[in-house]
C-alpha positions as CSV (number, residue, x, y, z in Angstrom):
1,X,-21.9,-12.9,20.1
2,X,-18.9,-14.7,20.2
3,X,-18.6,-18.5,18.8
4,X,-18.2,-20.1,22.4
5,X,-21.3,-18.1,23.7
6,X,-23.2,-18.9,21.0
7,X,-22.4,-22.7,21.3
8,X,-23.4,-22.7,24.9
9,X,-26.5,-20.7,24.4
10,X,-27.3,-23.4,21.6
11,X,-26.5,-26.4,24.1
12,X,-29.1,-24.6,26.6
13,X,-31.9,-24.6,24.1
14,X,-31.2,-28.1,23.4
15,X,-31.2,-29.4,26.7
16,X,-34.4,-27.5,27.4
17,X,-36.1,-29.0,24.1
18,X,-35.0,-32.3,25.1
19,X,-36.5,-32.0,28.6
20,X,-39.6,-30.3,27.6
21,X,-40.0,-32.0,24.2
22,X,-39.8,-28.5,22.6
23,X,-38.6,-29.0,18.9
24,X,-34.9,-27.7,18.5
25,X,-35.4,-25.5,15.8
26,X,-38.1,-23.6,17.8
27,X,-36.0,-22.9,20.6
28,X,-33.0,-21.5,18.6
29,X,-35.7,-19.3,16.6
30,X,-36.7,-18.0,20.1
31,X,-33.2,-17.7,21.3
32,X,-31.9,-15.9,18.3
33,X,-35.3,-13.8,18.3
34,X,-34.5,-12.5,22.1
35,X,-30.8,-11.6,20.9
36,X,-32.2,-9.3,18.3
37,X,-35.1,-7.9,20.7
38,X,-32.3,-7.0,23.0
39,X,-30.3,-5.2,20.3
40,X,-33.5,-3.4,19.1
41,X,-33.8,-2.2,22.5
42,X,-30.2,-1.0,22.6
43,X,-30.9,0.8,19.2
44,X,-33.9,2.9,20.4
45,X,-32.8,3.5,23.9
46,X,-32.2,7.2,25.0
47,X,-30.0,6.2,27.8
48,X,-26.6,7.3,26.4
49,X,-24.8,5.4,29.4
50,X,-26.6,2.1,28.7
51,X,-26.3,2.5,24.9
52,X,-22.4,3.3,25.7
53,X,-22.1,0.2,28.0
54,X,-24.1,-2.2,25.5
55,X,-22.0,-1.0,22.5
56,X,-18.4,-1.8,24.0
57,X,-20.2,-4.9,25.1
58,X,-20.8,-6.0,21.5
59,X,-17.2,-4.8,20.6
60,X,-15.5,-6.8,22.8
61,X,-17.6,-9.7,21.7
62,X,-16.6,-9.1,18.2
63,X,-20.0,-8.3,16.8
64,X,-18.6,-5.3,14.9
65,X,-21.5,-5.0,12.7
66,X,-23.9,-4.1,15.4
67,X,-21.2,-2.1,17.4
68,X,-20.5,-0.2,14.4
69,X,-24.1,0.8,14.2
70,X,-24.3,1.7,17.7
71,X,-21.3,3.8,17.5
72,X,-22.7,6.0,14.4
73,X,-25.5,6.3,17.2
74,X,-23.3,7.5,19.9
75,X,-21.1,9.8,17.9
76,X,-23.0,12.9,17.9
77,X,-24.6,11.8,21.2
78,X,-21.0,12.2,23.0
79,X,-19.7,14.9,21.4
80,X,-18.2,17.3,23.6
81,X,-18.1,14.8,26.6
82,X,-15.3,12.9,28.2
83,X,-16.7,9.9,26.0
84,X,-16.4,11.4,22.7
85,X,-12.8,10.4,21.8
86,X,-13.3,6.6,23.0
87,X,-16.5,6.4,20.8
88,X,-14.5,8.1,17.9
89,X,-11.7,6.0,18.5
90,X,-13.3,2.7,18.5
91,X,-15.7,3.6,15.8
92,X,-12.5,3.6,13.6
93,X,-11.5,0.6,14.9
94,X,-14.6,-1.3,14.2
95,X,-14.2,-0.3,10.4
96,X,-10.9,-1.8,10.6
97,X,-12.0,-4.8,12.2
98,X,-14.9,-4.9,9.3
99,X,-11.5,-4.8,6.8
100,X,-12.9,-1.4,5.7
101,X,-9.5,-0.1,5.5
102,X,-10.9,3.3,3.6
103,X,-13.3,4.4,6.2
104,X,-11.3,3.2,9.2
105,X,-8.2,5.2,7.7
106,X,-10.2,8.3,7.0
107,X,-12.0,7.8,10.8
108,X,-8.3,7.8,12.3
109,X,-7.2,10.8,10.3
110,X,-9.9,12.6,11.6
111,X,-9.2,11.6,15.1
112,X,-5.7,12.7,15.1
113,X,-7.0,15.9,14.2
114,X,-10.1,16.5,16.6
115,X,-8.4,14.6,19.7
116,X,-4.8,15.6,19.8
117,X,-4.8,15.3,23.5
118,X,-6.4,11.9,23.7
119,X,-4.3,9.1,25.3
120,X,-5.3,7.2,22.1
121,X,-3.7,9.8,19.8
122,X,-0.3,7.8,19.2
123,X,-2.3,4.4,18.5
124,X,-4.7,6.5,16.1
125,X,-2.0,8.1,14.0
126,X,-0.2,4.5,13.7
127,X,-3.5,3.1,12.8
128,X,-4.2,5.8,10.0
129,X,-0.6,4.8,8.5
130,X,-1.3,1.2,8.7
131,X,-4.7,1.3,7.0
132,X,-3.2,3.1,4.4
133,X,-0.7,0.5,4.1
134,X,-3.5,-2.4,3.8
135,X,-5.0,-0.2,1.1
136,X,-1.6,-0.6,-0.8
137,X,-2.1,-2.6,-4.2
138,X,0.0,-4.6,-6.4
139,X,2.8,-2.7,-8.2
140,X,1.3,-2.7,-11.3
141,X,-1.6,-0.3,-10.1
142,X,-1.7,3.5,-9.0
143,X,0.4,3.8,-6.0
144,X,-1.6,6.9,-4.1
145,X,-2.5,4.8,-1.2
146,X,1.4,3.5,-0.7
147,X,2.5,7.3,-1.0
148,X,0.1,8.1,1.5
149,X,1.2,5.2,3.9
150,X,5.0,6.4,3.6
151,X,3.9,10.0,4.4
152,X,2.0,8.9,7.6
153,X,4.4,6.3,8.8
154,X,7.3,8.9,8.4
155,X,5.2,11.3,10.3
156,X,4.5,8.9,13.1
157,X,8.1,8.3,13.8
158,X,9.1,11.8,13.6
159,X,6.1,12.3,16.3
160,X,7.2,9.0,18.3
161,X,10.6,8.4,18.1
162,X,10.4,6.4,21.2
163,X,7.4,4.3,20.6
164,X,8.2,0.4,20.2
165,X,6.4,0.4,17.0
166,X,9.2,2.4,15.1
167,X,11.0,-1.0,14.0
168,X,7.9,-2.1,12.6
169,X,7.4,1.5,10.7
170,X,11.0,1.1,9.3
171,X,10.3,-2.4,8.1
172,X,6.9,-1.4,6.5
173,X,8.7,1.5,5.0
174,X,11.1,-0.5,3.0
175,X,8.5,-3.0,1.8
176,X,6.7,-0.1,0.3
177,X,9.9,1.6,-1.1
178,X,10.5,-1.8,-2.8
179,X,7.1,-1.9,-4.4
180,X,7.4,1.6,-5.6
181,X,10.7,0.6,-7.2
182,X,9.1,-2.5,-8.9
183,X,6.6,0.1,-10.1
184,X,9.0,2.3,-11.6
185,X,10.8,-0.5,-13.2
186,X,7.8,-2.2,-14.7
187,X,6.6,1.0,-16.0
188,X,10.2,1.8,-17.8
189,X,10.2,-2.1,-19.1
190,X,6.9,-1.5,-20.4
191,X,8.2,1.0,-22.9
192,X,11.3,-1.0,-23.8
193,X,9.0,-3.8,-24.7
194,X,6.9,-1.8,-27.0
195,X,10.1,-0.5,-28.9
196,X,9.4,3.2,-27.3
197,X,13.3,3.6,-26.9
198,X,13.0,7.6,-26.1
199,X,10.3,7.2,-23.5
200,X,12.2,3.7,-22.3
201,X,15.5,6.1,-21.9
202,X,13.5,8.7,-19.9
203,X,11.9,5.9,-17.6
204,X,14.8,4.1,-17.0
205,X,16.9,7.2,-16.2
206,X,14.2,8.2,-13.7
207,X,14.4,5.0,-12.1
208,X,18.0,4.6,-11.5
209,X,17.9,8.3,-10.0
210,X,15.0,7.7,-7.8
211,X,16.4,4.1,-6.8
212,X,20.0,4.0,-7.1
213,X,20.2,0.8,-5.0
214,X,17.3,-1.0,-7.0
215,X,18.0,-4.9,-7.3
216,X,17.3,-4.3,-10.9
217,X,20.1,-2.3,-11.6
218,X,22.2,-4.2,-13.7
219,X,18.7,-5.0,-15.8
220,X,17.9,-1.5,-16.1
221,X,21.6,-0.5,-17.3
222,X,21.5,-2.8,-19.8
223,X,18.4,-1.9,-21.3
224,X,19.3,1.7,-21.1
225,X,22.6,0.7,-23.1
226,X,20.1,-1.3,-25.8
227,X,17.6,1.4,-25.8
228,X,20.0,4.1,-26.7
229,X,21.8,2.0,-29.3
230,X,18.2,0.7,-31.0
231,X,17.3,4.5,-31.1
232,X,20.4,5.3,-32.9
233,X,19.8,2.4,-35.4
234,X,16.4,3.7,-36.1
235,X,17.1,7.2,-36.2
236,X,17.6,9.4,-39.4
237,X,21.2,9.8,-40.5
238,X,21.6,13.2,-39.1
239,X,21.0,12.1,-35.6
240,X,22.7,8.8,-35.9
241,X,26.2,9.8,-34.8
242,X,25.3,11.6,-31.9
243,X,23.0,9.0,-30.5
244,X,25.4,6.1,-31.3
245,X,27.9,8.3,-29.4
246,X,25.4,8.2,-26.2
247,X,25.3,4.3,-26.9
248,X,29.0,4.3,-26.7
249,X,29.1,6.3,-23.4
250,X,26.3,4.1,-21.8
251,X,28.5,1.1,-22.7
252,X,31.5,2.1,-20.6
253,X,29.2,2.8,-17.6
254,X,27.4,-0.5,-18.2
255,X,30.6,-2.4,-18.3
256,X,32.5,-0.4,-15.7
257,X,29.9,-1.0,-13.3
258,X,29.4,-5.0,-14.1
259,X,32.3,-6.2,-16.1
260,X,31.2,-10.1,-15.5
261,X,27.4,-9.3,-16.5
262,X,25.7,-12.2,-18.4
263,X,24.8,-9.6,-21.0
264,X,28.7,-8.7,-21.6
265,X,28.9,-10.0,-25.1
266,X,25.7,-8.3,-26.3
267,X,26.9,-5.2,-24.9
268,X,30.2,-5.4,-26.4
269,X,28.7,-6.1,-29.9
270,X,26.4,-2.9,-29.8
271,X,29.6,-1.2,-28.7
272,X,31.6,-2.7,-31.7
273,X,28.8,-1.4,-34.2
274,X,28.4,2.0,-32.6
275,X,32.2,3.0,-32.3
276,X,32.7,1.6,-36.0
277,X,29.7,3.9,-37.3
278,X,31.4,6.7,-35.5
279,X,34.9,6.3,-36.7
280,X,33.6,5.7,-40.4
281,X,31.8,9.1,-40.3
282,X,34.7,10.9,-39.0
283,X,36.7,9.4,-41.9
284,X,33.9,10.4,-44.3
285,X,34.2,13.6,-42.7
286,X,37.8,14.1,-43.1
287,X,37.8,13.4,-46.7
288,X,35.0,15.6,-47.5
289,X,37.0,18.5,-46.0
290,X,40.1,17.6,-48.0
């Protein structure tokens, strides 16, 4: 029952109480009891048409808890009839209205498989994607639902390219990609922060490959340079020359792309140390060979 209707009924109860000197709490109790008895009547009714009409009445009033229970009753009763797709679609919508995006998404997904010819099919496909989107967590957490949302929105745009919702789909896809980009960046940065430079190098490179336009590109490339440099510093002597050379190569990639970086001086300092080590080793090798 919507709030306005409830207020009107409560006001009527108050007027009756005042007129007939009946306590207000008693009339309110009678009113609520009457409402419950009406709902119980619908629950117990075997008249499918009556139950169908009352279910949508509850839904349209925003009483989604009662509507949800009744839709569950109607689903098997209307299966195979012309009412089946309406019941299933609004059963899903009821769960969405109750903020149960997991169940709603499941129902919308099932709907798109069972009722391909329904006039609700396009909206159900969009709502399936949107439910996955609503489940998408903050970047630090598992992003399974984010990937599901991306797949569902892309499929929707392929199936309904002329839909007015395509613009919204593109906006949401961009937002979700930003989240995945941040997830990738945070994961790579974690390895860097705990001094696991081998893992950091792999993760940072993956981040750049997957998201070449990332807003963190400069920071990632600097961390990649520093990871390679520090890995060389901490390496055994037999591996240092090769790893310092990797750091030198990374320095040139970084400074070419970001010549005015705020980290320019530190990058140059690492380059000087790395290149000097390589030169010294080359001199030592020449002396040894001679």
